[in-house]
PLY file of the C-alpha trace (Angstrom):
ply
format ascii 1.0
element vertex 158
property float x
property float y
property float z
element edge 157
property int vertex1
property int vertex2
end_header
199.71 -117.70 -16.78
200.98 -118.55 -13.34
204.29 -120.35 -12.96
204.35 -123.91 -11.64
205.34 -124.18 -7.98
207.69 -127.16 -7.43
207.90 -129.31 -4.40
211.51 -128.17 -3.73
210.26 -124.48 -3.49
208.09 -125.34 -0.49
209.19 -125.64 3.06
207.32 -126.39 6.26
206.46 -123.19 8.08
206.62 -121.00 4.98
203.78 -118.46 4.56
201.59 -118.44 1.40
201.22 -115.03 -0.17
198.15 -113.20 1.07
195.04 -112.77 -1.14
192.66 -109.94 -0.51
189.24 -109.55 -2.26
186.65 -106.88 -1.74
183.26 -108.57 -1.57
180.42 -106.88 -3.77
176.81 -108.12 -3.52
177.20 -109.55 -7.01
180.07 -111.65 -5.65
177.73 -113.17 -3.01
174.66 -113.60 -5.36
176.58 -115.01 -8.47
178.44 -117.58 -6.22
175.07 -118.85 -4.85
173.62 -118.90 -8.32
176.65 -120.80 -9.70
176.25 -123.50 -7.03
172.33 -123.54 -7.49
171.72 -122.39 -3.88
168.45 -120.72 -3.94
168.30 -119.96 -0.14
167.19 -116.39 0.22
169.74 -115.46 2.80
172.32 -115.43 -0.17
170.35 -113.03 -2.41
167.45 -111.34 -0.66
168.58 -108.60 1.63
165.15 -108.15 3.29
164.92 -111.96 4.10
168.43 -112.15 5.36
168.07 -109.09 7.68
164.53 -109.56 8.68
163.92 -113.34 8.87
167.57 -114.46 9.82
168.71 -111.42 11.76
171.86 -111.09 9.58
173.50 -107.79 8.74
173.14 -108.48 4.93
173.12 -111.33 2.49
175.94 -113.83 3.22
178.33 -115.86 1.17
177.33 -119.51 0.82
179.59 -122.51 1.60
180.41 -123.70 -2.15
181.38 -120.04 -2.91
183.76 -119.96 0.04
185.14 -123.40 -0.97
185.82 -122.02 -4.45
187.65 -118.96 -3.03
189.83 -121.35 -0.95
190.59 -123.39 -3.99
191.44 -120.21 -6.00
193.74 -119.12 -3.23
195.62 -122.34 -3.36
195.88 -122.73 -7.14
196.83 -119.14 -7.59
199.84 -120.03 -5.33
200.81 -123.34 -6.95
200.07 -122.62 -10.50
197.90 -124.64 -12.98
199.59 -128.10 -11.96
198.48 -127.69 -8.31
195.75 -130.22 -7.64
193.58 -130.00 -4.51
193.38 -133.35 -2.80
191.20 -132.52 0.04
189.93 -129.50 2.02
187.99 -129.05 5.26
186.98 -125.76 6.90
185.08 -124.48 9.79
182.90 -121.51 9.39
182.96 -119.17 12.35
181.36 -115.95 11.10
179.71 -114.73 8.06
181.14 -112.99 4.88
179.04 -110.00 3.78
179.20 -107.58 0.92
181.38 -104.75 1.85
183.88 -107.00 3.60
187.38 -107.44 2.36
188.24 -111.23 2.51
191.77 -111.81 3.44
193.22 -115.30 2.88
196.51 -116.00 4.72
197.99 -119.38 4.89
201.10 -121.42 6.08
202.55 -124.73 4.96
202.38 -127.34 7.84
203.84 -130.35 6.14
205.63 -131.37 2.97
205.85 -134.93 1.86
206.91 -136.87 -1.32
204.15 -138.70 -3.18
203.72 -141.04 -6.23
205.26 -140.38 -9.67
207.38 -137.21 -8.82
204.44 -135.51 -7.13
204.53 -134.21 -3.63
201.87 -133.32 -0.98
201.60 -130.03 0.75
199.48 -129.63 3.75
198.41 -126.08 4.69
196.37 -124.10 7.16
194.49 -121.11 6.00
192.72 -118.39 7.86
190.03 -116.24 6.09
189.43 -112.87 7.90
187.39 -109.89 7.08
188.44 -106.85 9.06
188.73 -107.99 12.64
186.56 -111.10 12.14
187.94 -114.57 11.76
185.36 -115.98 9.41
186.68 -119.43 8.31
189.60 -121.55 9.16
190.74 -124.21 6.70
193.12 -127.15 6.35
193.86 -128.43 2.89
196.06 -130.81 1.14
197.32 -130.08 -2.33
199.51 -132.12 -4.83
202.33 -130.30 -6.68
204.97 -131.64 -9.02
208.56 -132.25 -8.01
209.80 -131.85 -11.53
208.61 -129.78 -14.64
207.65 -133.07 -16.30
205.49 -134.25 -13.49
201.81 -133.48 -13.33
199.51 -134.26 -10.36
196.54 -134.13 -12.72
197.58 -137.38 -14.40
197.42 -139.35 -11.09
194.73 -141.83 -10.67
193.87 -145.11 -8.79
196.49 -146.12 -6.19
198.66 -143.20 -7.23
196.16 -140.65 -6.23
195.65 -140.89 -2.37
194.98 -137.44 -0.93
0 1
1 2
2 3
3 4
4 5
5 6
6 7
7 8
8 9
9 10
10 11
11 12
12 13
13 14
14 15
15 16
16 17
17 18
18 19
19 20
20 21
21 22
22 23
23 24
24 25
25 26
26 27
27 28
28 29
29 30
30 31
31 32
32 33
33 34
34 35
35 36
36 37
37 38
38 39
39 40
40 41
41 42
42 43
43 44
44 45
45 46
46 47
47 48
48 49
49 50
50 51
51 52
52 53
53 54
54 55
55 56
56 57
57 58
58 59
59 60
60 61
61 62
62 63
63 64
64 65
65 66
66 67
67 68
68 69
69 70
70 71
71 72
72 73
73 74
74 75
75 76
76 77
77 78
78 79
79 80
80 81
81 82
82 83
83 84
84 85
85 86
86 87
87 88
88 89
89 90
90 91
91 92
92 93
93 94
94 95
95 96
96 97
97 98
98 99
99 100
100 101
101 102
102 103
103 104
104 105
105 106
106 107
107 108
108 109
109 110
110 111
111 112
112 113
113 114
114 115
115 116
116 117
117 118
118 119
119 120
120 121
121 122
122 123
123 124
124 125
125 126
126 127
127 128
128 129
129 130
130 131
131 132
132 133
133 134
134 135
135 136
136 137
137 138
138 139
139 140
140 141
141 142
142 143
143 144
144 145
145 146
146 147
147 148
148 149
149 150
150 151
151 152
152 153
153 154
154 155
155 156
156 157
């Protein structure tokens, strides 16, 4: 089990440890299936290459979002709670690529009930391609007793 990152452990400008993941065809297909995305460019090689002019099947948006969330919660531990995320897709992620997630903390702020907010910028690359840029805000505890997952109503304002 991952340890819990505390707000005091995080500083503006610090790097988040890199995550690398080799992409297999099943990584792409199961991500599309899990999000009920039946568009053929995510599972049908002939359609993707013949009809869409792609190099191979491509990873879909919900699958990419899940990988960004995994990257952040692997870093924060189980008490990390994603508040918001936005990303810009710039290039496709294909089977055979190695996704590399690298991030940096851009802002740290105190929040409600011993919970803090951490803003990050993340870049997903595959080889020399910049595939997706991302900005996210994640809640983490200030103390061991605090838990961002208990916040609701006026206390939860990502």
